[in-house]
C-alpha positions in Angstrom: 1.6 84.8 9.4 2.3 81.3 10.8 5.9 80.2 11.2 7.5 76.8 11.2 10.2 76.4 14.0 13.6 75.2 12.8 14.9 71.9 14.1 17.9 73.7 15.5 18.4 71.8 18.7 17.8 68.3 17.3 18.5 65.6 19.8 19.8 68.0 22.4 18.5 69.5 25.6 17.4 72.9 26.8 16.5 74.9 29.9 13.2 76.8 30.1 13.2 79.6 32.6 9.8 80.4 34.0 8.8 83.1 36.5 8.8 81.2 39.8 10.6 82.7 42.8 12.6 79.5 43.5 15.3 80.7 41.0 16.5 83.3 43.5 17.6 80.7 46.1 18.8 78.1 43.5 21.4 80.5 42.1 22.2 82.2 45.5 21.1 85.6 44.3 21.5 88.1 47.2 18.4 89.7 48.6 19.6 93.3 47.8 19.9 92.3 44.2 16.4 90.7 44.2 15.0 93.9 45.8 16.5 96.1 43.0 14.9 93.9 40.3 11.6 93.9 42.0 11.6 97.7 42.1 12.7 97.9 38.4 12.1 94.8 36.4 14.3 96.0 33.5 17.3 95.4 35.8 16.8 91.7 35.6 20.3 91.5 34.0 21.6 91.9 37.5 20.9 88.2 38.0 23.1 87.2 35.1 26.4 86.9 36.9 24.8 84.4 39.4 23.4 82.3 36.5 26.7 82.1 34.5 26.5 78.3 34.5 23.5 78.6 32.1 25.3 81.0 29.7 26.5 78.2 27.4 23.2 76.2 27.4 20.2 76.3 25.1 17.8 78.6 26.9 14.1 79.5 26.3 13.0 82.4 28.5 9.3 82.7 29.3 8.0 86.3 29.5 10.3 88.5 31.6 13.2 86.0 31.4 14.3 87.6 28.2 15.7 90.4 30.2 18.2 88.2 32.0 20.9 88.6 29.4 21.9 88.0 25.8 22.7 84.4 26.7 18.9 83.7 26.5 18.4 82.3 23.0 14.7 82.6 22.7 11.8 84.3 24.4 8.2 82.9 24.4 5.1 84.7 25.5 1.4 84.0 25.0 -0.2 86.9 27.0 -1.1 89.8 24.7 -1.4 92.2 27.6 2.1 91.3 28.7 3.4 92.2 25.2 1.9 95.7 25.3 3.8 96.4 28.5 7.1 94.9 27.2 6.9 95.9 23.5 9.7 98.5 23.6 12.2 96.5 25.6 11.3 93.4 23.7 12.3 95.1 20.4 15.9 95.3 21.7 16.1 91.6 22.4 18.3 90.1 19.7 17.3 86.4 20.2 14.4 84.5 18.7 11.0 85.9 19.7 8.0 83.6 19.6 4.4 84.0 20.6 1.0 82.4 20.4 -0.8 85.7 21.1 -3.7 85.8 18.6 -3.0 89.5 17.7 0.0 88.3 15.7 -2.0 86.0 13.5 -2.5 88.6 10.7 -0.4 91.5 11.9 2.1 92.5 9.2 4.0 94.8 11.6 5.0 91.9 13.8 7.3 90.8 11.0 9.2 94.1 11.4 9.5 93.4 15.1 10.9 89.9 14.3 8.2 88.1 16.3 7.3 84.6 15.1 3.8 83.4 15.5 2.6 79.9 16.4 -1.2 79.4 16.5 -2.9 77.8 19.5 -3.9 74.3 18.6 -7.7 74.2 19.2 -7.9 70.5 18.7 -5.1 69.8 21.2 -5.6 72.4 24.0 -3.6 70.5 26.5 -0.3 68.5 26.1 2.1 68.9 23.2 0.8 69.6 19.7 2.4 67.7 16.9 1.6 70.3 14.3 4.8 72.3 13.7 3.0 75.6 13.2 0.9 75.3 16.4 1.3 74.9 20.2 -1.0 73.5 22.8 -1.7 76.5 25.0 -2.2 74.7 28.3 -3.5 77.9 29.9 0.0 79.4 30.4 3.1 80.6 28.5 5.5 78.3 30.4 3.7 75.1 29.5 3.3 76.3 25.9 7.0 77.0 25.8 7.6 73.2 26.4 5.8 72.6 23.1 8.1 75.1 21.4 11.1 73.3 22.8 9.8 70.1 21.3 9.3 71.7 17.9 13.0 72.9 18.1 14.0 69.3 18.3 15.1 68.7 21.9 14.9 65.4 23.6 15.4 66.6 27.2 13.9 69.7 28.8 15.0 71.1 32.2 12.4 73.4 33.9 13.6 76.3 36.0 11.1 78.4 38.0 8.1 76.3 37.3 6.9 76.6 40.9 3.1 77.1 40.5 3.0 78.3 44.1 4.2 81.0 46.4 7.5 80.6 48.1 8.1 80.9 51.9 8.2 84.7 51.5 4.7 84.7 49.8 6.4 85.6 46.6 5.1 84.4 43.2 7.8 85.6 40.8 11.5 86.3 40.8 11.0 89.6 39.0 8.3 91.2 41.1 4.5 91.4 40.7 3.0 89.6 37.7 -0.8 89.4 37.5 -3.0 89.2 40.5 -0.9 88.2 43.5 -4.0 87.9 45.7 -5.5 85.3 43.4 -2.7 83.7 41.4 -4.0 81.4 38.7 -1.9 78.3 39.7 -4.9 75.9 39.7 -5.7 76.8 36.0 -2.0 76.8 35.0 -1.5 73.2 36.4 -4.3 71.7 34.2 -2.1 70.9 31.2 0.8 69.1 32.8 -0.7 65.6 33.0 -1.2 65.6 29.3 2.1 67.2 28.6 3.8 64.4 30.6 1.8 61.8 28.6 2.6 63.3 25.2 6.3 63.7 26.2 6.5 60.0 27.1 5.0 59.0 23.9 7.6 61.0 21.9 10.5 59.9 24.0 11.1 63.3 25.5 12.5 63.6 29.1 11.3 66.5 31.2 12.9 67.3 34.6 11.7 69.8 37.2 14.4 71.6 39.2 12.1 73.4 41.6 11.8 71.6 44.9 8.7 73.6 45.9 6.9 73.0 42.6 3.3 71.9 42.6 3.9 70.2 39.3 4.1 66.5 40.2 4.2 64.9 36.7 8.0 65.2 36.2 10.9 64.0 38.3 12.3 66.6 40.6 16.1 67.0 40.5 18.8 69.2 42.0 19.7 71.9 39.6 23.4 71.4 40.3 23.2 67.8 39.0 22.3 69.2 35.6 25.1 71.8 35.5 
């Protein structure tokens, strides 16, 4: 069943937390804490005290970011395989749960789990879909989450952990392994951002990238502290 997002953040801003490893250094998270989370991803809440400056912001967490704490307002995922791994823990998440995974298109039990479904816009595969019940997939959940933020009414989007590269420790994600580390799909994931930037400009939406190592070049890069 399709869902129409509420215009609940109209005219405001939000932070979208991706999976990039840059978050660890940005928030000064000690290596011993990082190591614990990488061993047991369900312990992601250990990062929460170091990210307290985000606790009063509008937050969309992509994939594993929902586990950071109850200050995450919304989780977005598009990977059906990811859902099967996280289903039990995701059921405990009290915030808004949104997906474009096709298995939820006609899945009555998803309503019991409180998961809202937005279809992938086949006529607008890249960029930002203007159809309220759809998102442009852009080949990755983080980019599609930008479309969700627009549907929720924001005029400014701050990206966290949108690295699209390995960090100096050859790490791809702040929460441990995710997908194929030996062949990360960064090239495919980057395809949609030029059109996202173009669509955002047309709609008067500002997008800022806080990751200094990010391979996304379409948005201005800013220091995270300047936004907090």
